[in-house]
C-alpha positions as CSV (number, residue, x, y, z in Angstrom):
1,M,-11.1,35.9,-9.2
2,R,-12.9,33.6,-6.7
3,L,-14.2,31.5,-9.5
4,R,-10.8,31.3,-11.0
5,N,-9.2,30.1,-7.8
6,T,-11.9,27.5,-7.3
7,A,-11.3,26.2,-10.8
8,F,-7.6,26.1,-10.3
9,A,-7.9,24.1,-7.0
10,A,-10.3,21.7,-8.7
11,A,-8.0,21.4,-11.7
12,S,-5.1,20.4,-9.5
13,G,-7.1,17.7,-7.9
14,L,-8.1,16.2,-11.3
15,L,-4.6,16.6,-12.8
16,L,-3.0,14.9,-9.8
17,A,-5.5,12.0,-9.9
18,T,-4.4,11.2,-13.5
19,T,-0.9,10.5,-12.3
20,F,-2.0,7.3,-10.5
21,P,-2.9,4.0,-12.0
22,E,-4.8,3.2,-14.2
23,V,-4.2,6.4,-16.1
24,D,-0.6,6.6,-15.1
25,F,0.3,10.0,-16.5
26,H,3.1,10.1,-13.9
27,L,5.0,13.1,-15.4
28,L,2.0,15.3,-14.7
29,A,2.7,15.0,-11.0
30,W,5.6,17.4,-11.3
31,I,3.2,20.2,-12.4
32,S,-0.2,19.2,-11.1
33,L,0.0,21.2,-7.9
34,I,0.9,24.5,-9.7
35,P,-2.7,25.6,-10.2
36,L,-3.4,25.0,-6.5
37,F,-0.4,27.0,-5.4
38,L,-1.5,29.8,-7.8
39,A,-5.0,29.7,-6.3
40,L,-3.6,30.1,-2.8
41,E,-1.8,33.3,-3.7
42,K,-3.1,36.3,-1.8
43,Q,-5.7,34.2,0.1
44,T,-6.6,34.3,3.7
45,V,-5.8,31.3,5.9
46,K,-9.5,30.5,6.0
47,N,-9.9,30.6,2.2
48,G,-6.7,28.5,1.9
49,F,-8.4,25.9,4.2
50,W,-11.4,25.7,1.9
51,L,-9.5,25.7,-1.3
52,G,-7.3,22.9,0.0
53,G,-10.4,20.9,1.1
54,L,-11.9,21.3,-2.4
55,F,-8.7,20.1,-4.0
56,G,-8.6,17.1,-1.6
57,I,-12.2,16.0,-2.1
58,I,-11.8,16.1,-5.9
59,F,-8.5,14.3,-5.8
60,F,-9.6,11.6,-3.4
61,A,-12.9,11.1,-5.2
62,A,-11.0,10.5,-8.4
63,T,-8.4,8.1,-6.9
64,V,-10.5,6.1,-4.4
65,H,-13.8,5.9,-6.4
66,W,-13.3,2.2,-6.3
67,V,-14.8,2.2,-2.8
68,T,-18.2,2.4,-4.5
69,N,-17.5,-1.1,-5.9
70,S,-16.4,-2.5,-2.5
71,V,-19.3,-1.2,-0.4
72,P,-21.9,-3.6,-1.7
73,F,-19.8,-6.6,-0.5
74,Y,-19.6,-5.2,3.0
75,C,-22.9,-3.3,3.4
76,C,-26.2,-5.1,4.0
77,I,-28.3,-1.9,4.1
78,P,-29.3,-1.3,0.5
79,L,-30.8,2.1,1.3
80,I,-27.3,3.6,1.7
81,P,-26.0,4.4,-1.7
82,A,-22.4,3.3,-2.3
83,P,-21.3,6.7,-3.8
84,L,-22.4,8.4,-0.6
85,V,-20.0,6.1,1.4
86,T,-17.2,7.1,-1.0
87,L,-18.0,10.7,-0.6
88,L,-17.9,10.4,3.2
89,L,-14.5,8.8,2.9
90,C,-13.3,11.7,0.8
91,V,-14.7,14.2,3.3
92,Y,-12.9,12.2,6.1
93,L,-9.6,12.6,4.2
94,S,-10.1,16.2,3.1
95,P,-8.8,17.8,6.4
96,F,-5.3,16.9,5.4
97,P,-5.2,18.9,2.2
98,S,-7.4,21.6,4.0
99,L,-4.7,22.0,6.6
100,F,-2.1,22.0,3.8
101,G,-3.9,24.9,2.1
102,A,-4.3,26.9,5.2
103,A,-0.7,26.3,6.3
104,A,0.6,27.2,2.8
105,V,-1.1,30.6,3.0
106,Y,0.2,31.1,6.5
107,L,3.8,30.3,5.4
108,K,3.4,32.8,2.5
109,Q,2.4,35.5,5.1
110,H,5.1,34.7,7.7
111,R,7.9,32.6,6.1
112,P,8.1,33.9,2.5
113,S,11.8,33.2,2.1
114,L,11.3,29.5,3.1
115,R,7.9,28.9,1.5
116,F,8.8,26.6,-1.4
117,I,10.8,24.3,0.9
118,A,8.4,24.6,3.8
119,T,5.4,23.6,1.8
120,A,7.1,20.4,0.7
121,T,8.0,19.7,4.3
122,L,4.5,20.4,5.4
123,W,3.0,18.1,2.7
124,T,5.3,15.3,3.8
125,A,4.4,15.7,7.4
126,L,0.7,15.5,6.6
127,E,1.2,12.3,4.5
128,L,2.9,10.8,7.5
129,A,0.0,11.8,9.7
130,R,-2.5,10.3,7.2
131,T,-0.6,7.1,7.5
132,H,-1.1,6.8,11.2
133,V,-4.1,8.8,12.4
134,F,-7.2,6.8,13.1
135,S,-5.7,3.5,12.0
136,G,-4.2,5.2,8.9
137,F,-5.1,5.3,5.3
138,P,-1.9,5.9,3.3
139,W,-3.6,5.4,-0.1
140,S,-2.7,7.8,-2.9
141,L,0.4,9.2,-1.3
142,L,1.9,11.5,-3.9
143,G,5.1,9.5,-4.2
144,Y,3.2,6.4,-5.4
145,S,2.5,8.2,-8.7
146,Q,6.1,7.6,-9.6
147,Y,6.3,3.8,-9.1
148,S,7.4,3.4,-12.8
149,A,10.0,6.2,-12.6
150,L,12.8,3.9,-11.4
151,R,15.6,6.4,-11.1
152,V,13.4,8.7,-9.1
153,I,12.1,6.2,-6.6
154,Q,15.5,4.7,-5.6
155,I,15.9,7.4,-2.9
156,S,13.1,5.5,-1.1
157,D,15.7,3.2,0.5
158,I,16.7,6.3,2.6
159,T,13.5,8.4,2.9
160,G,10.7,6.0,2.2
161,V,8.0,6.9,-0.3
162,Y,7.6,10.2,1.6
163,G,10.9,11.5,0.1
164,V,9.5,11.2,-3.4
165,S,6.4,13.1,-2.3
166,F,8.6,15.8,-0.8
167,L,10.6,16.2,-4.1
168,I,7.4,16.4,-6.2
169,V,5.9,19.1,-4.0
170,L,9.2,21.0,-3.9
171,V,9.4,21.1,-7.8
172,N,5.7,22.2,-8.0
173,A,6.2,24.9,-5.4
174,A,9.4,26.2,-7.0
175,I,7.8,26.4,-10.5
176,A,4.7,28.2,-9.1
177,E,6.9,30.7,-7.3
178,F,8.8,31.4,-10.5
179,I,5.5,31.9,-12.4
180,R,4.3,34.4,-9.8
181,D,7.6,36.3,-9.9
182,R,10.2,35.8,-12.6
183,K,12.9,37.2,-10.2
184,Q,12.3,34.3,-7.8
185,Y,14.4,31.7,-9.5
186,R,16.2,30.5,-6.4
187,G,13.6,27.8,-5.8
188,I,14.0,26.5,-9.4
189,V,17.7,26.2,-8.9
190,I,17.4,24.4,-5.6
191,A,14.7,22.0,-6.9
192,A,16.7,21.3,-10.1
193,L,19.8,20.5,-8.0
194,M,17.9,18.2,-5.7
195,L,16.2,16.4,-8.6
196,A,19.6,15.9,-10.2
197,L,21.0,14.5,-7.0
198,V,18.1,12.1,-6.7
199,L,18.4,11.0,-10.4
200,G,22.1,10.5,-10.0
201,Y,21.6,8.4,-6.9
202,G,18.9,6.4,-8.7
203,S,21.3,5.7,-11.6
204,L,23.9,4.5,-9.2
205,R,21.6,2.2,-7.3
206,L,20.1,0.7,-10.5
207,G,23.7,-0.1,-11.6
208,T,24.6,-1.9,-8.4
209,A,24.9,-5.7,-8.7
210,E,22.4,-7.9,-7.0
211,G,23.3,-10.1,-4.1
212,T,23.8,-13.8,-4.0
213,G,21.3,-16.6,-3.4
214,A,18.1,-17.5,-5.2
215,I,14.6,-18.7,-4.6
216,T,12.1,-19.7,-7.3
217,I,8.5,-18.9,-6.4
218,S,5.2,-19.7,-8.1
219,V,2.1,-17.6,-7.4
220,I,-1.4,-18.9,-8.1
221,Q,-4.3,-16.7,-9.1
222,G,-7.5,-18.7,-8.7
223,N,-10.0,-16.0,-9.8
224,I,-12.7,-17.1,-7.4
225,E,-15.8,-14.9,-7.6
226,Q,-16.5,-13.2,-4.3
227,D,-20.1,-14.3,-4.1
228,K,-19.0,-18.0,-4.6
229,K,-16.0,-17.9,-2.3
230,W,-17.7,-19.0,0.8
231,D,-20.6,-20.9,-0.8
232,P,-20.4,-24.6,0.3
233,A,-21.7,-25.6,-3.1
234,Y,-18.5,-24.3,-4.8
235,Q,-16.1,-25.5,-2.1
236,A,-14.8,-28.5,-4.1
237,E,-14.6,-26.5,-7.3
238,T,-12.5,-23.8,-5.6
239,I,-10.0,-26.3,-4.2
240,A,-9.9,-28.1,-7.6
241,I,-9.0,-24.8,-9.3
242,Y,-6.1,-24.1,-7.0
243,E,-4.8,-27.6,-7.2
244,R,-5.0,-27.7,-11.0
245,L,-3.1,-24.4,-11.4
246,T,-0.6,-25.5,-8.8
247,G,0.0,-28.7,-10.8
248,E,0.8,-26.6,-13.9
249,A,3.1,-24.3,-11.9
250,L,5.0,-27.3,-10.3
251,K,6.3,-28.2,-13.8
252,Q,8.7,-25.2,-13.3
253,H,10.0,-26.7,-10.1
254,P,9.5,-23.8,-7.7
255,D,10.9,-23.8,-4.2
256,L,7.7,-22.3,-2.9
257,V,4.1,-22.1,-4.1
258,I,1.9,-19.2,-2.9
259,W,-1.9,-19.1,-2.8
260,P,-3.8,-15.8,-2.1
261,E,-5.5,-14.5,1.0
262,T,-8.2,-16.8,2.4
263,A,-7.6,-19.1,-0.5
264,T,-9.0,-22.1,1.4
265,P,-12.8,-22.0,1.5
266,F,-12.8,-23.4,5.0
267,Y,-11.1,-22.9,8.4
268,F,-7.7,-24.6,8.0
269,N,-7.0,-26.7,11.1
270,G,-10.5,-26.1,12.3
271,N,-12.2,-28.5,14.8
272,N,-15.4,-29.5,13.0
273,P,-15.3,-32.7,10.9
274,A,-15.6,-30.9,7.5
275,D,-12.7,-28.6,8.3
276,R,-10.5,-31.5,9.6
277,A,-11.2,-33.5,6.4
278,L,-10.4,-30.6,4.1
279,T,-7.3,-29.8,6.1
280,M,-6.0,-33.3,5.8
281,D,-6.7,-33.3,2.0
282,L,-4.6,-30.1,1.6
283,R,-1.8,-31.6,3.6
284,E,-1.8,-34.7,1.5
285,F,-1.8,-32.6,-1.7
286,V,1.3,-30.8,-0.5
287,Q,3.0,-34.0,0.6
288,K,2.3,-35.6,-2.7
289,N,3.9,-32.7,-4.7
290,K,6.8,-32.2,-2.2
291,T,6.8,-28.4,-2.5
292,P,6.2,-26.0,0.4
293,L,2.9,-24.1,0.2
294,L,2.1,-20.6,1.6
295,F,-1.6,-19.8,1.7
296,G,-4.2,-17.7,3.4
297,S,-7.0,-19.0,5.5
298,P,-9.4,-17.7,8.2
299,T,-8.7,-19.3,11.6
300,Y,-10.3,-19.3,15.0
301,R,-9.6,-20.2,18.5
302,V,-12.0,-20.7,21.4
303,K,-11.2,-18.1,24.0
304,S,-14.1,-19.1,26.3
305,P,-17.3,-21.1,26.1
306,R,-19.0,-18.0,24.6
307,T,-16.1,-16.3,22.9
308,I,-14.4,-17.3,19.6
309,V,-11.5,-15.3,18.4
310,L,-11.1,-15.0,14.6
311,H,-7.9,-14.3,12.7
312,N,-7.0,-13.6,9.1
313,S,-4.1,-15.9,8.8
314,A,-1.3,-17.3,6.6
315,F,0.2,-20.8,6.9
316,L,3.4,-22.2,5.6
317,L,3.3,-26.0,5.0
318,S,6.5,-28.0,4.6
319,K,6.9,-30.3,1.6
320,E,5.8,-33.1,4.1
321,G,2.6,-31.2,4.7
322,S,3.3,-30.2,8.3
323,I,2.8,-26.6,9.6
324,L,6.2,-24.8,9.6
325,A,4.8,-21.3,10.5
326,R,1.7,-19.3,10.8
327,Y,1.0,-15.6,10.7
328,H,-2.0,-13.6,12.0
329,K,-2.7,-10.3,10.2
330,I,-1.6,-7.4,12.3
331,H,-3.1,-4.4,10.6
332,L,-6.8,-5.1,10.0
333,V,-9.1,-3.2,7.6
334,P,-11.5,-0.9,9.6
335,F,-15.1,-1.5,8.9
336,G,-14.1,-4.5,6.8
337,E,-12.4,-6.9,9.3
338,Y,-13.4,-5.1,12.5
339,V,-15.4,-2.1,13.7
340,P,-13.3,0.5,15.4
341,L,-14.8,2.3,18.5
342,K,-17.6,-0.1,18.8
343,G,-19.0,1.7,21.8
344,V,-19.5,4.8,19.8
345,L,-20.1,3.3,16.3
346,F,-22.5,0.6,17.5
347,F,-24.8,1.3,14.6
348,V,-22.1,0.5,12.0
349,E,-21.5,-3.0,13.1
350,K,-24.7,-4.2,11.6
351,M,-23.5,-3.0,8.2
352,V,-20.4,-5.2,8.1
353,Q,-20.8,-8.5,6.2
354,A,-17.4,-10.1,6.8
355,I,-16.8,-13.6,8.1
356,G,-16.7,-12.0,11.5
357,D,-15.0,-9.5,13.7
358,F,-11.3,-10.3,13.5
359,E,-8.6,-9.8,16.1
360,P,-5.2,-8.6,15.1
361,G,-2.0,-10.6,15.5
362,N,1.1,-9.2,17.2
363,D,4.0,-11.3,15.9
364,Y,6.2,-10.1,13.0
365,T,6.6,-13.7,11.8
366,V,9.6,-14.7,9.7
367,M,9.4,-18.0,7.8
368,A,12.1,-19.9,5.8
369,V,12.6,-22.3,2.9
370,P,15.9,-23.7,1.5
371,D,18.0,-21.5,-0.7
372,E,17.9,-22.8,-4.3
373,R,21.7,-22.2,-4.9
374,S,22.7,-23.4,-1.5
375,P,20.3,-26.0,0.0
376,A,22.1,-26.0,3.3
377,Q,21.2,-22.3,3.6
378,E,17.7,-20.9,4.1
379,V,15.9,-18.0,2.5
380,K,13.9,-16.1,5.1
381,F,10.7,-14.4,4.2
382,S,7.6,-12.8,5.6
383,T,4.1,-12.4,4.3
384,L,1.8,-9.4,4.5
385,I,-1.9,-9.8,4.0
386,C,-3.8,-7.5,1.7
387,Y,-4.1,-4.0,3.1
388,E,-0.8,-4.4,5.1
389,I,1.4,-3.8,2.1
390,I,0.4,-0.2,1.9
391,F,2.0,0.6,5.3
392,P,5.7,1.3,4.9
393,D,6.7,1.0,8.5
394,L,4.9,-2.3,9.0
395,V,6.7,-3.9,6.1
396,R,10.0,-2.5,7.3
397,R,9.6,-4.2,10.7
398,F,9.4,-7.6,9.0
399,V,12.6,-7.0,7.0
400,D,14.3,-5.7,10.1
401,Q,13.4,-8.9,11.8
402,G,15.3,-10.8,9.1
403,A,13.0,-11.3,6.1
404,Q,15.0,-11.4,2.8
405,V,11.9,-11.7,0.6
406,I,8.5,-10.2,1.2
407,T,5.4,-12.1,0.0
408,T,2.0,-10.5,0.0
409,I,-1.3,-12.4,-0.4
410,T,-4.5,-10.5,-1.1
411,N,-8.1,-10.8,-2.3
412,D,-8.8,-7.8,-4.5
413,A,-12.1,-9.1,-5.7
414,W,-13.7,-6.6,-3.4
415,F,-12.5,-3.8,-5.7
416,G,-14.2,-5.1,-8.8
417,K,-12.9,-4.0,-12.3
418,S,-11.6,-0.6,-11.1
419,A,-8.2,1.2,-10.7
420,A,-7.8,-0.2,-7.2
421,P,-6.0,-3.5,-8.1
422,Y,-3.5,-1.5,-10.1
423,Q,-3.0,1.1,-7.4
424,H,-2.6,-1.6,-4.8
425,F,0.0,-3.4,-6.8
426,S,2.0,-0.2,-7.6
427,M,2.4,0.5,-3.8
428,A,4.2,-2.8,-3.4
429,V,7.0,-1.4,-5.7
430,F,8.0,1.0,-3.0
431,R,8.1,-1.6,-0.3
432,A,10.7,-3.5,-2.4
433,V,12.9,-0.4,-3.0
434,E,12.6,0.9,0.6
435,N,14.0,-2.4,2.0
436,R,15.9,-3.7,-1.0
437,V,14.0,-7.0,-1.0
438,P,12.1,-8.7,-3.8
439,I,8.3,-9.1,-3.5
440,A,6.1,-12.0,-4.6
441,R,2.4,-11.2,-4.8
442,A,-0.5,-13.7,-5.0
443,A,-3.9,-12.2,-5.6
444,N,-7.2,-14.0,-5.9
445,T,-8.4,-12.0,-8.9
446,G,-5.1,-10.2,-9.7
447,I,-2.8,-8.5,-9.9
448,S,-0.4,-11.3,-9.1
449,G,3.3,-10.8,-9.9
450,F,6.9,-10.2,-8.9
451,I,8.9,-7.1,-8.1
452,D,12.7,-7.2,-7.7
453,A,14.7,-5.2,-5.1
454,K,15.1,-2.3,-7.4
455,G,11.4,-1.9,-8.0
456,R,11.3,-3.4,-11.4
457,I,8.1,-5.4,-12.2
458,R,9.4,-8.7,-13.4
459,A,6.0,-10.3,-14.1
460,A,2.4,-9.4,-13.6
461,S,-0.9,-11.0,-14.4
462,G,-4.1,-9.5,-15.6
463,I,-7.2,-9.1,-13.4
464,F,-10.1,-11.4,-13.2
465,S,-8.5,-14.3,-14.9
466,E,-6.9,-17.6,-13.8
467,A,-3.1,-17.4,-13.8
468,Y,0.1,-18.9,-12.4
469,L,3.4,-17.2,-12.6
470,T,6.9,-18.4,-11.7
471,Q,10.0,-16.3,-11.1
472,T,13.4,-16.7,-9.6
473,L,14.2,-13.9,-7.1
474,V,17.4,-12.8,-5.5
475,P,16.9,-12.4,-1.7
476,G,17.9,-9.1,-0.1
477,S,21.3,-9.2,1.6
478,T,21.7,-5.9,3.4
479,K,19.5,-3.6,5.5
480,T,18.8,-0.2,4.1
481,L,18.9,3.0,6.0
482,Y,15.1,3.0,5.8
483,T,14.9,-0.6,7.1
484,R,17.1,0.3,10.1
485,Y,15.8,3.7,11.0
486,G,12.3,3.9,9.5
487,D,10.6,7.2,8.8
488,L,13.3,9.5,10.1
489,F,13.0,11.8,7.1
490,S,9.2,12.2,7.4
491,Y,9.4,12.7,11.1
492,A,12.0,15.4,10.6
493,C,9.6,17.0,8.2
494,L,6.9,16.8,10.9
495,F,9.0,18.4,13.5
496,S,10.3,21.1,11.1
497,S,6.7,21.9,10.2
498,I,5.8,22.4,13.8
499,I,8.7,24.7,14.3
500,L,8.0,26.7,11.2
501,L,4.3,27.1,12.1
502,V,4.6,27.7,15.8
503,A,8.0,28.2,17.4
504,I,9.8,30.7,15.2
505,P,8.9,34.4,15.7
506,K,6.6,35.5,12.9
507,K,7.2,38.2,10.4
508,R,4.1,39.0,8.6
509,V,4.3,39.9,4.9
510,K,1.3,41.8,3.5
């Protein structure tokens, strides 16, 4: 029996992993957790903890295995094998499913009548926690598996991605309960009704007419190899690639051109002679083509004679080549762009091979370009840099500040040829639906593309190839419930879980 339960927990982890890109068996998500629920039957809380942890380690190992590709770019200690770093990340993430397994058993013992709803509530609460605890790592949230199921994900404009996760767990728990006891069909009925309501809402939203206004955007994918990106010998070649691709894109008369994260192989607006010369060349290029350019560049400022502050930044140049706006990345990548808890993790700092130790920005910058259909009006937009697009609340704040279009610039070369670029792109679908704004994405090595406000992928490039794509987008016109109020649904799940686990008098069922 112990072997069976172990196998069931492991099987759930593997099945669930196949629902994410690049495999994309998204329908399996609706049954993938059933073996785990069956394995947790008649377990102690302690055994539930370990079975949940086993499930989590296998699931995360199968979905974030791309970390193995990324580590060599960051780590300069060859004695540390990259797979070990990936394993450590999985172990770091495993407490969340461990707690889920333990709590699911506890709920079976003390809240049997509420278990199928309570487990969905608990899962959602733990996903919210994983988004925020220790800087947060909301990768592989269960709802992301459904990015292509357009009718299902429309509910995200109310609940965020967490609402889709809730529904999937609810369906899995209800089916598992029915398998255990054929008389327990109440959960099946409730889950079916909720799914029907979600699908009905999705159909309604997909049939709603888009707003007014338009902006035509071109995204440029330079496909610059990571080991050449900051090599001075390839500096001129890199700039030439972006200018050549931009020249091709300009034939389609875009209102805005976007280059990826850190596209410029120099410090834009830097003080040394080489940076000043290259900055002037880029401004002249934009002025010559008379089209605004949004691009990523590392920047720095001198804080004191011995202190230089680095930022991962984005700049918007006007068609005259002047700086209209700049944005400093707010949510930095831990151990990639900065070392958290330096006083404690002093030994880790030597492992990081980035340009430097960056400081976060603090301004939710909103930029603007003229509206294609009404030049007297402006289309307001914001840009998220790389990792930031995976944080729902962060993106929401930009839209709440007035952004009608979200742009995201990234360099996914770190991931290599793995599932990560596909996973990263798929998460942007939810940011579009949550806030009802279109998204334009420019990635150094791909995937670059466009997503409309209903989550439909309008265009997408391949990975590790040069590309330019142009699309006309309809800006968002109204703020959704999610944009206005944020993660109310998931916080309600968090508070409900606390009440269920702690506050209500217990009735133990043997």
